C-alpha positions as CSV (number, residue, x, y, z in Angstrom):
1,X,-24.6,97.6,257.2
2,X,-25.8,101.0,258.3
3,X,-23.6,103.7,257.0
4,X,-23.0,105.4,260.3
5,X,-21.8,102.1,261.7
6,X,-19.6,101.6,258.6
7,X,-18.0,105.0,259.2
8,X,-17.0,104.1,262.7
9,X,-15.6,100.8,261.5
10,X,-13.6,102.3,258.6
11,X,-12.0,104.9,260.8
12,X,-10.0,102.1,262.3
13,X,-8.2,101.1,259.1
14,X,-5.9,104.1,259.0
15,X,-3.2,102.4,261.1
16,X,-3.9,98.8,260.2
17,X,-1.2,97.2,258.0
18,X,-2.4,96.3,254.5
19,X,-3.1,92.6,253.8
20,X,-1.0,93.1,250.6
21,X,-0.2,90.6,247.9
22,X,-1.1,87.5,249.9
23,X,-4.7,88.8,249.9
24,X,-4.7,89.8,246.3
25,X,-3.3,86.4,245.2
26,X,-6.4,84.6,246.6
27,X,-8.2,85.9,243.5
28,X,-5.3,85.6,241.1
29,X,-5.8,83.8,237.7
30,X,-3.6,80.8,237.5
31,X,-1.7,82.1,234.5
32,X,-0.7,85.4,236.1
33,X,2.9,84.4,237.0
34,X,3.4,83.3,233.4
35,X,2.3,86.7,232.2
36,X,4.5,88.5,234.8
37,X,7.6,86.6,233.5
38,X,6.7,87.5,229.9
39,X,6.3,91.2,230.9
40,X,9.3,91.5,233.2
41,X,11.0,94.2,231.1
42,X,7.8,96.0,230.2
43,X,6.9,96.3,233.9
44,X,9.9,98.6,234.4
45,X,8.2,101.3,232.3
46,X,4.5,100.4,233.0
47,X,1.8,103.1,232.7
48,X,0.2,104.2,235.9
49,X,-3.5,104.5,236.9
50,X,-5.5,105.3,240.0
51,X,-8.8,103.7,240.8
52,X,-11.3,104.4,243.6
53,X,-13.2,101.9,245.8
54,X,-16.0,104.4,246.7
55,X,-18.3,103.6,249.6
56,X,-21.5,105.6,250.2
57,X,-25.0,105.5,251.8
58,X,-28.0,104.8,249.7
59,X,-31.3,106.5,250.5
60,X,-32.0,104.1,253.3
61,X,-28.6,104.7,254.8
62,X,-27.3,101.2,253.9
63,X,-23.6,101.1,252.9
64,X,-22.8,100.4,249.2
65,X,-19.8,100.2,246.9
66,X,-19.9,101.6,243.3
67,X,-18.4,99.5,240.5
68,X,-18.7,100.0,236.7
69,X,-19.3,97.8,233.8
70,X,-17.1,99.0,231.0
71,X,-18.3,99.3,227.4
72,X,-17.5,96.6,224.8
73,X,-14.5,97.8,222.8
74,X,-11.4,96.5,221.1
75,X,-9.2,96.2,224.2
76,X,-8.2,93.8,227.0
77,X,-10.7,95.2,229.5
78,X,-13.7,95.2,227.2
79,X,-17.1,94.5,228.9
80,X,-15.4,93.9,232.3
81,X,-16.4,95.1,235.8
82,X,-14.0,97.5,237.4
83,X,-13.6,100.4,239.7
84,X,-14.1,104.0,238.5
85,X,-10.6,105.4,237.7
86,X,-8.1,105.6,235.0
87,X,-4.7,106.6,233.6
88,X,-2.5,109.1,235.3
89,X,-2.3,112.1,233.0
90,X,0.6,114.6,232.8
91,X,-1.5,117.3,234.5
92,X,-2.5,115.1,237.4
93,X,-0.5,116.1,240.6
94,X,-0.8,112.6,242.0
95,X,-2.3,109.1,241.5
96,X,-4.9,109.9,244.2
97,X,-6.0,112.9,242.2
98,X,-6.1,110.8,239.0
99,X,-8.5,108.4,240.8
100,X,-10.6,111.2,242.1
101,X,-10.7,113.0,238.7
102,X,-11.6,109.8,236.8
103,X,-14.3,108.9,239.4
104,X,-15.9,112.3,238.7
105,X,-15.7,111.8,234.9
106,X,-17.0,108.2,234.9
107,X,-19.7,108.2,237.6
108,X,-20.3,111.9,238.3
109,X,-19.2,112.2,242.0
110,X,-17.4,115.5,242.5
111,X,-13.9,115.5,243.8
112,X,-14.8,117.6,246.8
113,X,-17.4,115.1,248.0
114,X,-14.9,112.2,248.4
115,X,-12.7,111.7,251.4
116,X,-9.8,109.3,250.6
117,X,-9.3,107.0,253.6
118,X,-6.4,104.8,252.6
119,X,-4.2,103.8,249.6
120,X,-4.1,100.0,249.0
121,X,-1.4,97.8,247.5
122,X,-0.6,98.6,243.9
123,X,-1.2,95.9,241.3
124,X,0.5,95.3,238.0
125,X,-1.8,94.2,235.1
126,X,0.2,92.4,232.4
127,X,-2.3,92.5,229.5
128,X,-2.4,96.3,229.5
129,X,1.0,97.0,231.0
130,X,-0.5,99.2,233.7
131,X,0.4,99.4,237.4
132,X,-2.9,100.3,239.2
133,X,-3.0,102.1,242.5
134,X,-6.3,101.6,244.3
135,X,-7.7,104.0,247.0
136,X,-10.6,103.5,249.5
137,X,-12.8,106.6,249.5
138,X,-16.1,107.6,251.1
139,X,-18.8,110.1,250.3
140,X,-21.2,110.8,253.2
141,X,-24.1,111.9,251.0
142,X,-26.1,109.6,248.7
143,X,-24.5,110.4,245.3
144,X,-26.5,111.4,242.2
145,X,-24.6,109.2,239.8
146,X,-24.1,110.3,236.2
147,X,-22.3,107.7,234.1
148,X,-19.9,108.6,231.3
149,X,-21.9,107.1,228.4
150,X,-19.0,106.6,226.0
151,X,-17.0,104.5,228.4
152,X,-19.4,103.1,231.0
153,X,-22.1,100.6,230.1
154,X,-23.7,100.4,233.5
155,X,-23.3,101.3,237.2
156,X,-23.2,98.5,239.7
157,X,-24.3,99.4,243.2
158,X,-23.1,96.6,245.5
159,X,-24.5,96.1,249.0
160,X,-21.6,96.1,251.6
161,X,-23.0,93.0,253.3
162,X,-22.9,91.1,250.0
163,X,-19.4,92.3,249.3
164,X,-18.0,90.9,252.6
165,X,-20.0,87.6,252.3
166,X,-17.5,84.8,251.6
167,X,-20.3,82.9,249.7
168,X,-19.9,85.3,246.8
169,X,-16.5,83.8,245.9
170,X,-16.5,80.9,243.5
171,X,-14.6,79.9,240.3
172,X,-15.6,80.0,236.6
173,X,-14.1,79.3,233.2
174,X,-13.3,82.6,231.5
175,X,-12.0,83.4,228.0
176,X,-8.8,85.4,228.8
177,X,-6.6,87.8,226.9
178,X,-4.4,84.8,226.1
179,X,-7.3,83.5,224.0
180,X,-7.8,80.4,226.0
181,X,-10.4,79.4,228.5
182,X,-9.1,79.1,232.1
183,X,-10.9,78.5,235.4
184,X,-10.3,81.5,237.6
185,X,-11.5,82.7,241.0
186,X,-14.4,85.1,240.8
187,X,-16.7,87.3,242.8
188,X,-20.4,87.2,241.9
189,X,-21.8,90.6,242.6
190,X,-25.3,91.8,241.5
191,X,-25.4,89.1,238.8
192,X,-22.0,90.1,237.4
193,X,-18.8,88.1,237.3
194,X,-15.8,90.0,238.7
195,X,-12.4,88.5,238.1
196,X,-8.8,89.3,237.3
197,X,-7.2,92.6,238.6
198,X,-10.5,94.0,240.0
199,X,-11.1,90.8,241.9
200,X,-7.6,90.8,243.3
201,X,-7.9,94.4,244.5
202,X,-11.4,93.7,245.9
203,X,-9.9,90.8,247.8
204,X,-7.5,93.0,249.7
205,X,-10.1,95.7,250.4
206,X,-12.5,93.0,251.7
207,X,-9.8,91.4,254.0
208,X,-8.9,94.8,255.4
209,X,-12.4,95.9,256.1
210,X,-13.3,92.6,257.7
211,X,-10.7,93.2,260.4
212,X,-12.8,96.1,261.6
213,X,-16.4,94.8,261.5
């Protein structure tokens, strides 16, 4: 989709109700409810994080979404695809600011270049005990991305038309944090398998945007 057309479409979402958990749960792993029950007490004091679904024009004025492939490390989100973003720090005035700050740190887009359009539905992530608050943002100029090498393995620039294509949704067996292989719903984006919390947040964003295009 041409970015100017996308801008006209996305301006409509401000007053549209969020699809919410019904949309997120389309991409939920089957064991999620089990983990939620196990973490019921921990949820009350979960850590908070802000992430950014950042849309932008490429050099040919096509609309794209930036995702990141995280480094391999000893942690539950090792080598997974996610949004730029991260933990709310004590000095952050808001979760929106945390998402903007981390986006700058991880992919190099300055805070002042991003316009936040809408906050999406928060999502609790049992394996890490985080509640994540996603935001939709746009930058009107083609970014000069600069990845944070110690945390980001690769940048994944997804075409908007691919993102909203229902054919990218399938299922796949994944080795989970429970150390068992489970078949889960996934997005296939740029050759990467996107599942879990990121897929759940993407599902709501996709459903919201498809109401305007």
